[in-house]
N, C-alpha and C positions, 0 to 999 in steps of 0.2 A: 403479628405485630407490625406497626409501621416501621419503615427502615430507619427513620430518625426519631429521636425523643423530642416531642413537642409538648412541653408542659401546659401551655395555654389551652390545648385541646382536651386535656383530661382533668385539670384541676377543678374547674367550676362544675363540670359534669358529675364528678364523684362527690363533691361536697353537697350538691343538691340531692343526690341519691341518699347519702348518709342521713341528711336532715329529714328527708321525706320518710325514711324508714325508721326514724326515731332511734337511731343507733347511739345517741349520746345520753339517753336517759338512764337512770339507775336500773339495774336488772332486778333488784329486790333479793338477790342471792349473794352469799359470800360476806366476808368481813367488810364493813363499811370503809370507804376511803373518800374523803371530801376535801376539796379546795375551793376557797372563795376568791373569785377574781377581784383584785383591787379595782374598784369601780372607776372606769375612766370617765372624764367629764363628758356630759352629753353633747357639749359644743365641740368636742375634740375631734382630732384627726389622728390616725395611727402614726406614731413617730418611732424612731429606732428603739427607744427604751421600751415602748409598749411591745413592739415586735419581738424583742429579745425576751422580755418577761413572759409573754404569751407562749413563745416557743418552749420555754422551760416548763411552764404549767401544763401545756398540752402533752409534752413528752411524758411527764409524770402520770398524767391522767390516762393516756392511752396504754402506758406500760402496766399500771395497776389494773386497768380494765381487762387486759389480756391475762393477767394473773388470776382472774376470777373474782376480783373484789367488786363489791357493790358500790359503784363509783358515781359520785356527783361532782361535777365542776359547775359551781353556781355562778351564773352570769348576771350582770346588771350594770347600770350606769348611775353616776352621781349627778344631781341636779345643778351643781356648779353655780352657786348663787351669783357671784359677781360676774363671772364670764357670761353666763346666760342672760342676765339682766342687761349687760352692756350690749350684747349682740342684738337683742330684740329692740332695745332703745334706738340703736343705730338704724335698724330695719324700719321702725316706725317713722323715724325722722326722715329717712330717704323716701319712703313710699307715701307718707301722709303729711309730712312737714309738721309733725306734732311731737311733743315731749310726753313722757309718761305722766307728768302732772296734768297735762291737758286731758289725757284719757281718764285719769283717776285709777285708784289701786285695783279695783275689781276688773275693770276693762283691760287694764294693762296685763294682769295675770292671765286673763283669757287669751290675750295675744301671745303670751309665752307658751301656753299649752298648745295653741294653734301651731306655733313654730315647731314645738317638740314633736307633734304628730306628723308634720309634713317633712321636716328636715333634720330631726334630731337623731336619726338612726345611721348617720354616716359611719361612725366608728364601729358600730356593730356589723355593718356590711364588710368593713375591712377586716374585722375579726374572722369572719367567714373566709375571707380571701387567704388568711394565714393558716387556715385549716383547724382553727380552734374547736375542739369537740366539747363545747359547753352545752348544757342542757337548756336549749332555747325555750322549752315549754315552761320553764320556771324563771324566765327573765324578770328581773326586778328593777325598780327605779326608786331612788331615795325619796321621791315625792309621791309614790303611789299610796293608795288608801291604807293598805296593811302596814306599810312602813311608817306612815304618819301616825298610826295608832301606837306603834312601838315608841316612837320619839316622844309623843305626848306622855305616855305612861312613865317613861324614864324621867322626864323633866319633873312631873308632878311628884313622883316618889322621892326624888332627890331633894326637892324643895321641902317636902314634908319632914324630911330628916335633917333639915338645916344644912344640907350639902350644896344647895344652890341658893344664892342670895343676890340682891341687887345693891350696887354700891358705886361710888364715884372713885374711879381709879384712872391711872395713866395708861393709855393704850396707843398702839400704832394707828394714827388717824390719817386717812386719805382725804385731803381737802377737795379733790375733784369728785370722788365718788361719794363723799360725805358718809363714810362708814369706817368703823374699826376694821383692821385686817390682821391676819396672823403673821407671825414671823416668817413663815414659809412663803408668804405672798409679798415679802419685802426683798428687793434685789439691791444688794450693797454694791455700789460702784466706786472704784478708786478714781480720784480726781485731784487736780491741783487747786488748792483753795488758799484762803488768807486767815491769818491768826492776828487779831487785833488786841493790842495791849492797852488797857485803859487804867486811868488813875481814879481810885475811889477815895474821896477825902475822908479822913478820920474825923469823928464827931467829938464834941466836948473838949476841944483843945488838946487831945491826946496825940502823941507822936510815937514813931517807932524808935527802937533803940539806936538806930542810925540817925535820928532826928528828922526823919521824913514825916510830912503831915498827911500822907496818903499811903494807900496800899495799891500795888499794881496787880491787876488780874487780867488774864488773857482768855479770849473766846473766839470760836469760829462762827458764832451766831449772835451778833450784837443786838439783834431785835429782841432777844429773850431777856436782855438787861431789865426791861420794864417789869418783869416778874420775879426779879431776884428777891429772896427772903433771908439771905445770909451770905457772908464770905467765910470760907473754911481755910484753916491752916492745919498743918500736921501737928499732932500733940507732941511729937519729938523734936519739932523745929525750934531751936533756941532763939531764933530771930524774932519770933512772934509770941513767945510764951506769955509776955506781959500784956499782950493785947487781947487774949482770949477773955471773952465776957464784955469787951468794949464794943463800940459801934462805929459804923461808917455811914455817911450820908449817900444814899443811892443817887448817882448823877442823873440829871434831867427830870427825875421824879421827885426827889426830896424826901424819900421815905428813909426812916432810920432803921437800919438792919444790923443784926448782931454779928460779931466775929466769933466763930465756933471752932472747936478742935475736932478734927475727924481724919481718919486714916486715908480717906479718899484724896486728900491734898497730897501731892507728890513734892517732897522737898527739893528734888533735883530737876523739876520741870518748871521753867520760867522763874517767876518770883517765889514760887512755893505757895502762893495764894490762889484760890479758885472761887469763882462766883457760884452760888448755889441757887438753882431755879427749879424747885421740886415739881412744879406743875408743867414743866416743858423739857425735862430731861430724865431718862430712866435712872442713871447713876445718882443724879441729884435727888430724885424721889427717895432713893434708899437712904441718903444722908438725911433728908427731911424726916424720915421715919425714925432714924436713930436719934436725932437731935430735937424732935418735937417742933419742927418748923411749920409755919403756915404754908398752904398751897395757894399760890396766887396765879390765877389764869388770866392771860392778857389777850388771847386770840379767840376769834369767832370760829365756827366750823369751816369757814372758808379760808382760815389762816390769815385773817385780817385783824388789825389791832382794834380792840374794844374801846368804846368811849370811857368806860369805867371798868376796872379790874373786878374779878370775882375771887373772893378769898374763902378758903375752906380749911377745916381741920382735917386730920388724917382719916377721920370717919366720914368725911364728905359733908359735914355740917357747916353751914355758912358762919363766917366769923364777922362779928360786928365791930371788933376792936382793931381791925386792920383798915387803914385808909385806902379806899379803892381808886383814888384819884390817879389819872394818867394825863400826860401832856396832850392838850387838844390838837396839837399839830400833827399827831400821828394817827388820830382816830380814823378808822376806815381804810388805812393804807394796807396793802398786801404786805406780807412779811418781808419780802425782798426789797420792796420800795422803802418800807420802814427801816430796813437795815441801812440803806444808803443815807437816809436822812439822819439817823441816829449817829452814824460814824461822822458825818459832816458836822453835826451839832457838838459832838464830843471834841472834835478837833478845834472847832471855833471857841469852845470853852477852855481850851488848853489842857484837856484831859486825855488826849490821844498820845500815848508815849511812843509807840512804834507799830509798824505793820510788817508781819513776816509772811512769806510765801511758803506754804507747807503742802505736803501730800496727805490727804485724808480720805475718808470713806463717807459717802453720802447715801442714805437709804431712799430707794424709789419704790413706788407701788408697781408691781409687775404688770398690772392691768391698765392703770391710768397713765403711768409714766411720770406722775407728779412726785415731788419730794415729800416723803412721809414726815408728818409732824407729831411728836409725842404730845398728846392732848388729854386733858382731864375731862372725862365724860362719864355720864351715868350708864352703866353696863350691867349685864347679868354675868355672874361668875360661878364656877364650880369650885368649892373648897376641896382641894385634891389630897390633903394630907392623909385623911382617913382611908381614901381609896388607894393611895400609893403603897401602903404597907403590904397588903395581900398581893399586890402586883409584883412587888420586889421579891416576896417570899416564893411566889410561883416559879420564878426563874432560879432563885437560890436552891430550892429543893428539887429542881429537875423536872417539875411538871411541864415546863416549857423549856425547850432546848434551842439555842441559837446555833446556826451553822453558817459560817464558821463561828467557833465559840468565842473568839475575841470580841465579837459585837456585844456580848453580854456586858462588857466593861463600859461600852458607850451607853447602853441602856441604863445601867446602874448609876452612871454619872449624872444622867438627866433626872432619873427618878428620885435621887437623893438631894436634888437641889430644885425642887418644883416650886413654881409660883402658882397661885390660884389662876384658873383658866377662864379667860374672857370668852364667853360663848354667844354673845349677842352681836348682831350685825344690823346696820341701819340701811337695810334693803327692803324691797317688796317681794322679791322672788326667794322663796325658801319656806322652811317650817316656821310659821308665825308662833311667837312665844305664847304659851297658854296661860296668860296672866291678864286680869281685867282690873280696871280702875274705876272707882266711883268719882263723883264730882269733887271730893275733898282729897283725892290723890291716894286713897287707901288701895292697897293691892290685894287681889284675891287670885291665887293660883289654883286652877282647876282644869279639867279636860274640856269643859264647855262652860258657857256663861250660865246655863241652867244649873249645872253642878255647882258653880260658884255661889249662886243664890241659895241653893239648898244647903250647902255646907256651912254657910255663914249667916243663914237666916235673913237674907236681904229681901226686902219687899219688892214686888213687881215694878213699882214706880221708881225704884232706884236705878238711874241710868248707869249702865256699865259700858266701858270702852276698852276694846282689846289692845294690848301692847302693840305698838307699831313695828317693833323690831322682829327680825327673824333669827333663827339659830345658825351659828357657824356650821358650815357643811361638815367639818371634822367631827362635830357632835353627832350628827346623824350617821355618818359613816363609821363612827365608833361602835355602833350597834350592828354592824354589817353581818357578823357571823351568825348571830341568833335572830336578828330582825328579818333576815331573808328567809328564815325557816319557819316563820309564822308566829314567833313570840309576840305578845304575851300569852298566846294560846299554847297549850301543850300538844303540839302537832306530832304526828308520827315522824315527819321529817326531822323535827328538832330532836326527838328521841333517838333517831337513827344516825344522823350525820353530825351531831354536835357532841363534843368538840370536834372541829375540823382537824384534818390530819397534818396539814402543813400550810404555812403562809409563805408565799413567794413575793418578796418585796425588795426595794432598794434601801440602802442604809440611810438615805436622806430623810425618810419619813418614819424612822424607828420611834422618835418621840411623838411626832404629830399624829400618827395614826396607830402604829403598833402598840405603843404604851397605853394609849387611851382606850383601844379595844380591850386590852388586858384588864384595865381598871374597871371599865363599865361591864364587861362580860362577867367577870368574877362577882361583881356586885349584884347583878340581876339574874344570873343563872346558877351561881355557885360553882361554875366550871371555868376552866381556861378556854379561851376562844380557839386555840390551836395547840398542837403538841410540839410542833417544830416551827421555827422561823428560818427559812433559807434566804440569806441576804446576798443579793448579787450586786455587782458593780455597775457603773454607768458606762454607756456606750459612747466612746469618743471617736474623733476622726483618726485618720491614719497617722497623724503626727502627735496624737495624744491630747489634742485640744478639745474642749467641750464644744459640742455642736450647738450652734446658735444662728438664728436668722441674721443677726447683725454681722456675724463673721462670714456669712455666706458659705458655710461648710456643712449645712444640713443635708443629709441624705434621706429621701423618702423611701421607706421599705417597699411601697407599691411600685415605685419607679425601678427598683432593683429587681422586682419580680417580673414586671411586664415590659420594662425597658422604656427609654425616653430619648428623643433626639436632642442634639446639642442645643439648638435654639430654644427649645422648650425648657431644658434644664437651666440655661442661663437666665431665662425669663423668670423662672420660679425662684432662683437664688437672688435676683437683683430687683425684681419688679416692685417690691414694697419698700425699697430703700430710698431715703429722702436725699442722700448726698450723692450727686452724680459721680464725683471722683471715686467714692468708695464702690459704687455700683460698677464703674469701669474696671477697677482693680479686681473685684470679685469675678466679673465676666472673663477677664484675662486669665485669672488663675483657673477658672473652671474649664476654659478651652485648653489650657495646658494639661490639666489633669484628665479630662475626658474629651479628647479631640474628636471622637466619633459619637459622643453621647454615651448612654449606658445601654448595653445590649440586654435583651430579656434573659433572665436566669431561672425563673420559676421559683415557686414557694419552697420546694424541698431543698434546693441548693442554698437559699437564704437561711432556712432553719438550720441546716447542717453547719453553715458557717458560724452562726451564733453559738451553737452547741460546742463546736470545736474550740471556741475561745472562752467558754464558760467555766473558768477556774473559780474556785470558791472565794467570793467576796472582792475580787480584784476588778478594777475598771478594764475594759477591753478597747484596744485600738482596732477599729473596724478596718479590715484589710480587703480591698477589692481583689487583690491577687488570690486570696483564699476563696472568695466567692466564685471567681473564674474556675479555680481548682475543683470546687465541689459541684459546679455545673458539669465539669468534665467527669467527675465521679458518677453523677447521674447518668451521663452518656455511657460510661463504662459498664454500669450495671444493666442498662438497657440493651447494649450490644451483646453483653454476655448472655442475657436472657434470650435474645434472638438466636444465638448459637445453640443454646440448650434446646429451645423449641424446635429448631430446624432438625436437630438430631433425635428428638424424642417424640414429637407429635406424629401420630400414626404408627408408632413403633411400640414394641413390648417393653415397658419400663419396669417390669418386675413387680408391679403392684397394681391391683385393680380394686374398685370399690366393693366388689362382691367378695373380696378376701382371697380370690384365687390368684396364684402367682407361680411362674415357672421357676426352674432352677436358676440360682444366681451364683456367680463366681466373682469375687471382689479382687481387683488388682491391688498392687502395692499403693498406687496413687489413690484408689478409692478408700482404702483403709486409713491412709494418711490424712486425707481431707476431712473425713468423718471425725478423726481424732482431733484435728485442729479446730473443728467446729465446736466440739465440747468445751475446749479451753476458752474459745471466744465467747461462747454463751455464758460461761462462768464469769469471765472478765467484765462483760457488759453489764450483767446483773449486779455484780458487786459494785461497779462504778456508779450505777444509778442509785443503789441503796445509800451510797456515800455522797450523793449529789455531785459527783465528779463527771459532769456531762462531757467535759473535754476528754477524759479517759475513755468513756463509753464510746464516743464517736470515733476516737482514734483506733481503738481496738477493732471496731467493726470495719473501719476504712482499711486498716492493714490486712484484715482477713479477706475482704472482698477483692481489693485491688491486687495485693501482692501474692496471696495464696490461691484463692479460688480462680480469679481471672488470669493472672500472669502465669501461674504454674499448673493448676489442676486442669483447666480447660485445655491447655496444650498437652498435658499428660494423657488426657482422654482420647486425643486424636489417634495415636498409634493403635489403641484398642478398637475404636469405632471404625477406623478406616483400614484395618488389617484384615485382609480376606481370610487369613489363616486362623484368626482369633475365633474361639468358640462362641456360639450363641449365648451361652451362660455368662461368659465374660462380658460380651457386649451388653447383655441385659443388666448385669451388675453395674457397669459404668453408667448406663442410661438412668438406672434407678438412683445411683449416687448423685448424678448431675441434678436431677429434679428434686430429690429429697433435700439435698444440701441447699439448693437455691430456695426452695420453699421455706426452709428454716431461716435462712438469711433474710428473706422478705418479712417474716414475722419479727425477727430481731431488729430490723431496721424500721419497721412500721411506726413506732412512736416518734422517731426522729424525722422520718421522710414518709408521711402518710399517703401522698398521692401516687407517686411512682410505684410504691410497693403494692398498693391496691390494684393498680392497673395490671401489673405483671402477675400478681398472685392469682388473679382470676383465670389466667391461661395456664399457670403452672400447677395449681392445686389439684385439678382432676388427674393430671399425669402422675402426681405423687400419691394418689389414692386418698386425698383429703376432701372431706365434705364440708360445706359451709357456704354462706352467702357473702361473707366479707372477711378480709384478713384481720380486721379490728376486733372481731369476736373469737378469733382463734386463740388457743392457749399459748402463753409465753414459753419460748423454748427453755427447757431445763437441762443442764449438762448431765450426762451419764458417764460417771467415772469408768465404768466397765468398758466403755467404747474408746477410751484413750489408749492408743497403741504407740508406746515409746519406741518399739523396734521399727515400726513403719516410719516414724518421724526421723530416726537416725538414718535409715536407708534413703529416704527422700532427700535429707539434707546432703548426703553424700552425692546423690544423683545431681542435685542442683549445683553443688560445688563444681563437679566436673563440667557441666554444661556452661556455667558462668565462666569457668577458666578458659574453655575453648572460645567462647564469645569475646572474652577480653583479648585473647591473642589475635583473633580476627580484627578487632578494632585497632589494636596497637600496631599491627603489621599492615593495616589497610588491605586486608584480604576480603574479597567480595563475600557478602553474607550467604549467597547461594552456592558458593563453590564447595564441592565435597572435599573433605579433608581426611587425611590419615592421621590417627592419633595413637600415641604410645603412652602407657602408664608404667611407672617405675617406682621402686622403693616403698611400696605399700605393704599392708599387712595381709594376712590370709582372709580377713573379713572383706578387705577391698577387692580381692580376687573373686570372692563369692558374689559380691555386689555387682561386679562387672558381668559375671556370667548370667546373673538374673535380670540384668537391665540393659542388655545390648540393644534391644529393640527401641526402648525409650531414648537411649543415648544417640543411636544412629539417626532416628527421626528428628529429635529436637535440636541436636547440635549439628545436623546435616553432615554426617560422617560417611565416608566411603568405607572405612573399616576402623576398628579400634582393637588393639592387641596389647598383651602384656609384654614388656621388655624385661627379659630375664636378667640381662647383664647391663646395668646402667652405664658401665664404662664404654660400651659399644654404641651408645646413643649417637645418631647422626646430628649434624648442626640443626638445632631446634630452638624455637621459642618455648619458654617454660613457665608454668604457673604451679603453685602448690595448693593441694587440698589436704589439709592436715599435714601428715608426713609424706604423703604420696605426691609424686611429680606427674604433671600432665604435660606431655611434650608434643609439639606439632612440628615435624621436620619441615625445614624451609626450602629444601631443594625444589626448584621449579615453581615456587609460590610467589617470590618477589625478586625484583632486580634491586639489589641492595643499593647500588650507587644512584639509580634513578629515584628510589624512595627517599634517600637522604637529600637529594636535590629538591624533591618536591616539598619535603618538610622544611628545608631551609627557606624556601620561597614563602611558605605559609607563616613561618615565624617572623620573617621580615614584614609581611602584611600586617600581622598583629602589632608589631613594634610601631608601625606608622599610625595605626588606629589609636594605640595607647598614647602616642606622642601628641596627636591632635586633641584628644580629650584633656590630657594634662595641661596643655597650653590654654584651653578654654577655662578650666577650673582654676588656673593660675591667674586669670584675669579678674582682679578684685572688683571691677565695675560689673562684670557679668554675675558674679556670685552675689553682689550686694543688691542688684536691681531685678534679677530674674526671680520669678516665683519659686518658692522653696521646692515645690513638686518638680519643676523643670531642672533645678540644680541637682536634686536627689536622683533624678533619672540619669543625668550625666555621670554621677558618681557610681550608680549601679552598672552602667555600661562599662565604665573603666574597670570595675571589679570583674565583670564577665570576660572582658578581653584579656585581662591579666591571667585569669584562671585558664582560659583557652590556650594562651601562650605556654603556660606551665605544662599542660598536657602534651602539647606538641614537642616541647623540649625533652620530656621524659620518653616519648616515642622515639625521637631521634637518637637519644643516648642508648636505648635498648637495641635498636637496629645497628647502630655503629659497633656495638659490642658483639654482634653475631659473628 
């Protein structure tokens, strides 16, 4: 093995080998285990959330594969309607100076497919870099032919059962992209806005109880005034009880609109009166449904004011008895320009009562960056009530289990308050809705135009035009668990791997994806899509903030794996920002946090960092310190393996592939480490079964670092290097070294696939293990018969004595290599027996000249003392230290720490420094202060002990 661990030299090589050998495909043997990857956007790039989620899924998959399960990790990507269309539109504009409309629909779709084939595999290449053992031979795409067939089939069947319908409803409308979007694609931003209070004159000479001739309503969106169809007051509000059923005259428009009673009006907010605009506000739409109000649309799809309003009833039918007139002065104005004109006109008419500055939230399209407009449009909807019942029951009766269980409450809350699902999008890229129209607007839903003609008896000369809309990507991805396995055909894969075993997902899409998968899968397969849902948290930065490009705190997992220099990191974090001041601040913070850029850490270290923080359901603060620590863990495992190989290769290790082995004698240390291994195997397995990846990684870390490397390897040296030790004893220790290491590599492989494969290839033959890859080896199973409690107690005693001697060396500033004389006193008969049995280990590991039992503790010389249970460990000080000189040295060291502490306290006491310096820089100073204080405390304790001698 190379002297140093260099992950970049082994990771790509091993992944290419695994994929070429088809290691990731199901074996066809054993109980099925399947996971469906949440399909990432084909336009996407691996981010920290993907890397975290993929690490969890790969750990589960590799673990179950080693347990002998028939394992499938289904891979695929989502066609990402809006994102892909925007990307290709920008590409066409940059390269050809054309819009998609210049090209036409068919030519533009050809451009999208061309981009997909050339550049759409970036994220799948990054999945390989993370070590994801997905079955690439079964890679799916939500727009491939087989999946398209499944989407069509589901749409047609739901329509035929009246569970899909077309209607005019209020949706989130993106005026830039000209499409409806889902709530998940809306980014709500806090901002400071204005609250305009307007006077609405009462009609017919009516006055309020206070004698006012008007009502005061307040709004943050004056432009929607043009579409008001009522003013609401609370039915419990005595101020306006006499006005319910009366009318106001809508300012600027002159439309007579009623005063209605509805709980939506808050008596304690403003005047207690609220304008109701059902066609431009979701809350008002609900009031409109309750009170039977007309829906009056005043905006175009560009969010500009119409020349004449459009009025509809709640079923979307045009209303002829509502005056559609609008002031000509506003026609064609964009909504924000119209807002300014309307406010000015209201003020000129004496109808502006006051203007407040308020903090409110504004919805933005996450792709376009434009403000979202609630707009009344014709869309396709899924009637979800009938689908929701079985989906709720599946979780209630335990067919589907959420981990952690508390997420079931979130699921139930959403499922019991469902609205019909808008599934149409006004895009060109996506699954085109399988509906055709004749010249009179009649709709025919069918899989093809030919089927539509046949089903409805249409003549060949009846022209049919397919619906222009495409389906929401959440609709197609809702079929993911069964559509990827060949449905609607009854394929062997569907029979074997469905329902899938577990879904790994974030809590933010429990409704948008998880719930919809459950509803659609139950409907079309009669089965749940998965048996368990493991819900993980979000990956945040070290301060707990959400990672975002605008904040400049995004970490790229590939940069953490391969490393990145400071200039490139600053450029990535600031290059796309439009505000120079903000870019400057982010650059400064980045240089403070990463003064040398980011060093390479390798995939295994990153994966282990994720797993160490994967507590059930909680967000994780990504800690660069942990990443450094787990890179060191990889180095530790590498160096330990080099030690084992140097002492085992070319030697008799007590096991050969032909089954012949020499006599073996196991030392106390051998029996102890084998016993500890059994307990670790049980701990790791139990933790993985419970989805406690943090516990699994910690148990393995503790065993490898603290027990195998720090103690057992040291305990092996006295046997291997002792010329008087028997060959059987040496053979036993070599066998234990390689067998325990081989088992550790299998145990670690699901979490750290690359380094374990590289080392296993060298260790396996020495341990008498056959096979081509560690990933196809059996998962280690604990053997209770090999747990040796006596060996554990004896080793703990041995460790206690060695640690005690080491502590005395450190406290008394005695050189580590200086041989010591040690006395033991006040112990039990068992302690005496352990001393007799372990003199060799103690002498070698504690570097002792001699160790004896002190029969009369009263006769003990002046000594430094430590306790191991009731037993005293004494190191006589005569000739070891100059007490006065050591006290002087310690006094000097304490004074040095006092000065360092004083300097930092002065800096942190400077309010200007604390206020202006980046948080990371301030925290670094606080950490230094804590370290200096801890060091000072240790020095003081040493001084006091020496003074007491």
